C-alpha positions in Angstrom: -16.7 -13.7 24.7 -16.3 -9.7 23.7 -13.4 -9.4 21.3 -11.4 -6.5 22.1 -10.0 -4.2 19.0 -7.0 -2.4 19.1 -7.6 0.9 17.4 -5.5 0.4 14.3 -7.8 -2.9 13.9 -10.9 -0.3 13.9 -9.2 1.5 11.2 -7.6 -1.6 9.2 -11.4 -2.8 9.1 -12.7 0.7 8.3 -10.1 1.0 5.4 -11.2 -2.4 3.8 -15.4 -1.6 4.1 -14.7 1.5 2.4 -12.6 -0.2 -0.6 -15.4 -2.3 -0.6 -18.0 0.3 -0.8 -16.4 2.2 -3.5 -15.8 -1.2 -5.5 -19.6 -1.4 -5.3 -20.1 2.0 -6.6 -17.8 1.8 -9.4 -18.5 -1.8 -11.1 -22.1 -2.4 -9.7 -23.7 1.4 -9.7 -22.2 2.8 -11.9 -22.4 1.4 -14.9 -25.8 0.9 -14.8 -27.3 4.6 -15.6 -30.8 3.6 -14.7 -30.7 2.5 -11.6 -28.7 5.5 -10.5 -31.6 7.1 -12.3 -34.1 5.7 -10.2 -32.9 6.9 -7.2 -34.2 9.3 -4.4 -32.4 12.4 -4.9 -31.4 11.4 -1.2 -29.9 8.4 -2.7 -28.0 10.1 -5.8 -26.5 13.0 -3.7 -25.4 9.8 -1.2 -23.7 8.5 -4.5 -22.2 11.3 -6.0 -20.5 12.3 -2.6 -19.6 8.5 -2.4 -18.2 8.7 -6.0 -16.5 12.2 -5.0 -15.0 11.3 -1.8 -14.6 7.5 -1.3 -10.6 6.9 -2.8 -10.0 9.8 -0.3 -11.6 7.9 2.9 -10.1 4.1 2.3 -6.6 6.0 1.9 -7.0 8.2 4.6 -8.3 4.9 6.6 -5.2 2.9 5.2 -2.7 5.6 6.3 -4.2 6.2 9.9 -4.0 2.2 10.0 -0.9 1.7 9.4 0.1 5.3 11.9 -1.1 4.2 14.7 0.1 0.7 14.5 3.3 1.3 13.8 3.2 4.0 16.0 2.3 1.8 18.8 4.7 -1.6 17.9 8.0 0.4 16.9 7.2 4.1 18.6 7.8 7.0 16.7 11.9 7.0 15.8 10.5 4.3 13.6 7.7 5.5 12.1 8.8 9.1 11.1 12.4 7.3 10.0 9.8 5.5 6.7 7.1 7.8 6.5 9.1 11.2 5.8 10.8 9.6 3.7 8.0 7.6 2.0 6.0 11.1 2.0 9.0 13.1 0.4 10.1 11.2 -2.5 7.0 9.8 -3.5 5.4 13.2 -4.0 8.5 14.3 -5.6 8.4 11.3 -8.1 5.1 11.5 -8.9 5.3 15.9 -9.6 8.1 15.3 -12.2 6.0 12.2 -13.4 3.0 14.2 -14.1 5.5 17.3 -15.0 8.3 15.7 -17.1 7.1 11.8 -17.7 10.0 11.3 -15.1 10.3 8.1 -13.6 6.4 6.6 -14.5 6.1 8.0 -18.1 3.2 10.6 -19.4 0.3 10.5 -17.6 -2.3 12.6 -15.6 -4.5 12.6 -12.7 -8.4 13.2 -12.7 -10.9 14.2 -10.0 -11.7 11.4 -7.4 -8.7 11.1 -5.1 -9.1 14.7 -3.1 -7.2 18.3 -3.6 -4.0 18.0 -5.9 -0.6 19.5 -4.9 0.2 21.6 -7.0 -2.8 21.2 -8.6 -1.2 17.4 -10.4 -1.2 14.8 -7.8 -3.8 14.1 -5.2 -2.5 14.3 -1.7 -3.7 10.7 -0.9 -1.0 9.4 -3.6 2.2 9.5 -1.3 -0.4 8.3 1.7 -0.6 4.7 -0.3 3.1 4.9 -1.4 3.6 5.6 2.5 0.9 2.1 3.8 1.6 0.1 1.5 5.8 0.4 1.2 5.2 0.2 5.0 3.2 -3.3 4.9 5.7 -4.3 2.3 8.9 -3.8 3.6 7.9 -4.4 7.4 7.2 -8.0 6.2 10.3 -8.3 3.6 12.6 -7.4 6.8 11.2 -9.5 8.9 11.1 -12.3 7.0 14.5 -12.3 5.7 16.1 -12.0 9.0 15.8 -16.5 9.1 18.5 -17.0 6.2 21.1 -15.1 8.5 22.8 -13.6 5.4 25.0 -11.1 5.9 24.5 -7.7 7.2 25.1 -6.0 3.8 23.2 -8.0 1.6 20.4 -8.6 4.0 19.8 -5.1 3.9 20.3 -4.6 0.1 17.8 -7.6 -0.2 15.0 -6.2 2.2 14.9 -3.2 0.5 14.4 -5.1 -3.2 11.8 -7.7 -2.0 9.8 -4.3 -0.5 10.0 -2.5 -3.2 9.3 -5.2 -6.0 6.2 -6.2 -3.4 4.9 -2.7 -3.6 5.2 -2.8 -7.7 3.4 -6.2 -8.1 0.7 -4.3 -6.4 0.8 -1.8 -9.1 1.1 -4.5 -11.8 -2.9 -5.3 -10.7 -3.9 -1.7 -9.8 -2.8 0.4 -12.4 -4.6 -1.4 -15.7 -7.9 -1.5 -13.4 -7.4 2.3 -12.1 -7.0 3.7 -15.7 -9.3 2.0 -18.0 -12.5 2.0 -15.3 -15.5 3.6 -16.4 -14.5 6.8 -14.5 -10.7 6.9 -14.9 -8.7 8.2 -11.9 -5.6 8.2 -14.1 -5.2 8.9 -17.6 -1.9 7.9 -19.9 -1.2 10.3 -22.2 0.8 8.1 -25.2 -0.7 4.5 -25.1 1.9 1.9 -23.6 2.6 -1.8 -24.3 1.3 -3.2 -21.0 -2.7 -3.0 -21.2 -2.1 0.8 -21.8 0.8 1.2 -20.1 4.7 2.3 -20.5 7.1 -0.3 -19.1 8.8 2.1 -17.4 5.9 3.0 -14.7 7.3 -0.4 -13.4 10.8 0.5 -13.2 9.8 4.2 -12.0 7.1 2.0 -8.9 10.5 -0.1 -8.3 12.9 2.6 -8.2 10.8 5.1 -6.1 10.1 2.4 -3.7 13.8 1.3 -3.4 14.7 5.1 -2.5 12.9 5.5 0.5 12.7 2.0 1.6 16.7 2.6 1.3 16.8 6.1 3.5 14.4 4.5 6.1 16.4 1.0 6.3 19.2 3.7 6.9 17.9 5.3 9.9 16.7 1.4 10.9 19.8 0.3 11.6 21.2 -3.6 11.1 19.6 -4.8 13.9 16.8 -7.6 13.5 13.1 -6.7 14.3 11.7 -9.7 16.5 8.6 -9.9 15.4 6.1 -12.9 16.0 3.4 -13.6 13.1 0.7 -12.3 14.8 2.5 -8.9 15.3 2.4 -8.7 11.5 -0.7 -9.2 10.9 -2.0 -5.8 10.6 0.7 -5.4 7.4 -0.3 -8.4 5.9 -3.6 -7.7 6.0 -3.6 -4.5 4.3 -1.3 -6.2 1.7 -4.3 -9.1 1.5 -7.0 -5.9 1.1 -5.6 -3.4 -0.7 -4.0 -6.5 -3.8 -7.9 -7.8 -3.5 -9.2 -4.0 -3.9 -6.8 -4.1 -7.6 -7.8 -7.7 -8.7 -11.6 -6.2 -8.2 -11.1 -3.4 -10.7 -9.1 -5.3 -13.1 -11.3 -8.5 -13.0 -14.2 -5.4 -13.7 -12.3 -3.6 -16.9 -12.0 -7.6 -18.4 -7.8 -7.4 -17.8 -6.5 -10.6 -16.3 -2.8 -11.4 -17.5 -1.0 -8.5 -15.0 -3.3 -10.9 -12.0 -1.2 -13.3 -12.3 1.5 -11.4 -12.5 0.8 -9.7 -9.6 0.1 -13.3 -7.5 3.3 -14.4 -9.0 5.4 -11.4 -7.8 3.6 -10.2 -5.2 0.6 -11.9 -3.7 2.2 -15.8 -3.5 5.9 -14.2 -2.1 4.6 -12.0 0.6 2.1 -14.9 2.1 5.3 -17.4 2.0 6.7 -14.8 3.8 4.4 -14.0 6.3 3.6 -17.8 7.0 7.4 -18.4 7.2 7.1 -16.1 10.7 7.0 -17.8 13.5 4.2 -16.9 16.0 4.7 -15.7 19.6 4.6 -19.4 20.8 7.2 -20.8 18.5 9.7 -18.0 18.7 12.6 -18.2 21.2 12.6 -13.7 21.4 9.2 -12.4 20.7 9.1 -8.6 20.3 5.8 -7.4 22.7 3.2 -4.3 22.1 5.3 -1.5 23.5 4.4 2.1 24.7 5.7 4.6 22.4 5.7 7.6 24.4 9.1 5.5 26.4 10.4 5.5 23.4 12.2 2.3 23.4 11.9 -0.4 20.9 12.9 -4.1 22.1 15.0 -5.7 19.6 16.9 -8.8 18.5 20.8 -9.1 20.1 21.7 -9.1 16.5 22.4 -12.0 13.5 
């Protein structure tokens, strides 16, 4: 039987393949200088191009996958009310961080992640804040609905949990990406957490809370009646990126952050995802909608 993938699923596959290719280059090829030298001219050119653009490509594909997914499933309003705050808040935080050290600590980006905004922050960095932030927040928001919390507690809990899932990914990613053979960013003062300051994580959590909180105001209080199948893409996005971060940390011989990330990120997001009913089990299921109608079927309330 021929399987037809949705557009966002093709993009998700591309995102995963680009990450796998990047991991192979960073962890297998790059440390073996003799192998690189033995490549023909074409192979050496291809390797240089992949190292220069691989990070850009996987982030662009991740951005595209989540954007298409959110537009097709939720519609323009839900997409833009998360996309715009996520990009604006994250790029502002990153520009402050690279200029003043607040809120993440003193650091700077090296090369390999694309054109730098104001010469400081690669344009791809806000994209990753968006697609991982959206995936984390959507699963947290839908997964918490079954507890029938008072609406204001539910909204705050979804924001806090979404930001925690996002930050837990960084627990694992940051050590590997900043201490690989070719680091993508460098800390200007060595911190106590595998070279990073603790404020990096409070900065991540706070930044996530700000743009998720703004999005929550626009999304309103009505629950999103989504089935487990409909949340497959954000769940897969989280798993792929957590796996990438894990492999980077393992490649650098850094293991404790992986356990912390599993405890606070991977385990909760997995429990949430599998606690969400399948379409066959749910009494109300949100179908895939035509985003051009700008109508988002939601539950009647809690």
